[in-house]
Structure formats: structure tokens, C-alpha cells
C-alpha positions, 0 to 999 in steps of 0.5 A, spaced: 177 951 531 170 949 531 165 950 535 160 944 539 154 946 543 153 943 550 146 943 553 145 943 560 138 943 562 136 949 558 142 953 557 146 952 551 154 953 552 158 953 546 165 949 547 170 950 542 173 943 538 180 944 537 184 941 531 191 942 534 194 942 541 196 948 539 190 951 539 188 947 545 193 950 549 192 957 547 185 957 549 187 954 556 192 960 557 187 965 555 182 968 560 177 963 561 173 961 567 176 955 571 170 950 568 173 952 561 179 950 563 178 944 566 175 942 559 181 944 556 185 940 560 181 934 558 182 936 551 189 937 551 190 930 554 187 927 548 193 930 543 200 927 542 205 930 547 199 934 550 200 930 557 207 933 557 205 939 556 200 939 562 206 936 566 210 942 565 204 946 567 204 943 574 211 944 574 211 951 575 211 955 581 205 959 579 200 954 577 193 954 580 193 948 585 185 947 583 187 946 575 193 942 577 189 937 581 184 937 575 191 936 571 193 930 575 186 927 575 186 927 567 193 924 567 192 919 572 186 916 568 189 915 561 192 909 559 199 908 563 202 906 556 201 913 553 203 917 559 209 921 560 212 917 566 219 919 566 216 926 566 212 925 572 217 922 576 221 928 575 216 932 579 218 928 585 225 931 585 221 938 586 222 942 593 214 943 592 211 938 596 204 939 593 206 937 586 210 931 589 204 929 592 200 930 585 206 926 582 205 920 587 198 920 587 198 919 579 203 914 579 199 910 584 194 909 579 198 907 574 200 900 578 205 895 575 206 900 569 211 904 573 215 898 576 221 899 572 222 907 574 221 905 581 227 900 581 231 906 577 230 910 583 231 905 588 238 904 585 239 911 584 244 915 588 239 920 590 236 919 597 230 923 597 228 919 590 229 912 594 225 914 599 219 917 594 220 911 590 219 906 597 213 911 598 210 909 592 212 902 592 208 901 598 202 904 596 202 901 589 204 894 592 206 890 587 207 882 587 215 884 588 214 889 593 217 885 598 223 882 594 225 890 592 224 892 599 229 886 602 234 888 596 234 895 598 235 893 605 241 888 604 246 894 602 242 901 604 247 905 608 243 911 609 238 911 615 232 915 613 232 910 606 232 904 610 227 906 616 222 908 610 223 901 608 223 898 614 216 902 616 213 898 609 216 891 610 213 891 617 206 891 613 208 885 608 214 882 611 215 875 613 218 871 619 224 869 614 226 877 613 227 878 621 234 876 620 236 882 616 232 887 620 236 885 626 242 886 622 240 893 621 241 895 628 248 893 628 249 897 621 246 903 624 248 902 631 249 910 632 242 911 630 238 911 637 231 910 634 233 904 629 232 899 634 225 901 636 223 902 629 226 895 627 223 892 634 216 895 632 217 892 625 219 885 627 213 885 632 208 886 627 211 881 622 210 876 628 203 878 629 
């Protein structure tokens, strides 16, 4: 592991230059200050499978939040084609809300590259993942976002998932979607707040 010199003002700071991912990880896991750990995070991300290691770091209940935020920022800025999107999506399954939000923030930055994975979650059996997928979908706003929400609502039988979709459809829906929205009142007639949510969405769509 070679050293390179970094000049800042009049101070000279030696930064390690890593030949392998293992070297970079070893340095990251050593007892160095936060600034050096941030540097190591950036270097780790340059290696093959380095981002997978970084995802595994934030998927740890003992992970430092500041470092995890740095990790999320670095991963969000890499080419989506090189990103471990499957592993990032897995973070949405965690109970840790902070880590889930980091994952969502990363995925939002990837835009169109995550469309396949959003569809995968939307048609999955896990209610919570369908809700997370809708949240990401609403923020990324694909050209097909409206069609994806309508397709979900046509068959969704979980009221929480459906109302999450209704909230987003209120922002991007069209008047021709109102009939489908009205049908939700019948489908979820036992849920008192559905009528309120649906009527609110319809009012927004009508402007």
C-alpha cells in the first residue's frame, strides 16, 4: 500500500493509496479518524464489489450514522449500471428506519435504472415493500409512474398499500382515473377513512 501526499494550505497529509479492496477495507476498519474513514469509503467504492461491502456496512446495527450517510452519498453518485441495486433494495426490508431512508435516498438518485426493481416489489407479496416501492416511485416519477400506480390499484387488496398509491395518484392522476378511485370506496367499504382519502385525491385531480 503506497502513500500519496495531499497538500492542504501549508499542511502535508499522507493519504494511503490502495492496491486491493482488502487493503482499503482493512484501513477503513482500523482506528482512524472520521475524515480518513470518509476517504476510505470513497476509495472502497472504486473497487469491484466495493459498494457491496459498503452496503453491508450500513446494514449493521452498530454502524456509525455519519459514516453511513457518507456511504449513501458515495453510492448514490456512482453509475447506476455499476450499483448493487438488489442489495440496496434489500435494505428496505429492515426495521431500522434510518437505514431504510438512506436506501430510498440512494434509489431516488438512480432514476430510470431502478424501474425493474420497483416493478418487482410492486407485484411482490410483501405489503411493506409494496409501500416502499410506491414511495420511491412517487419521488422518482417515471414516465410510466401513473400507469404503474393504476395497475396496482386495480387489484390491490391491502388498504394501506392502496391509500399510499392514492396519495401519489392525487398528484399525477387524470380525470379518467376517477372511476377507478371511486371503486376503492366499495372495495374498502369497511375502512372509514378511505372515502375521505379518495375524495381528496379526486378533488386534487379535478383541480
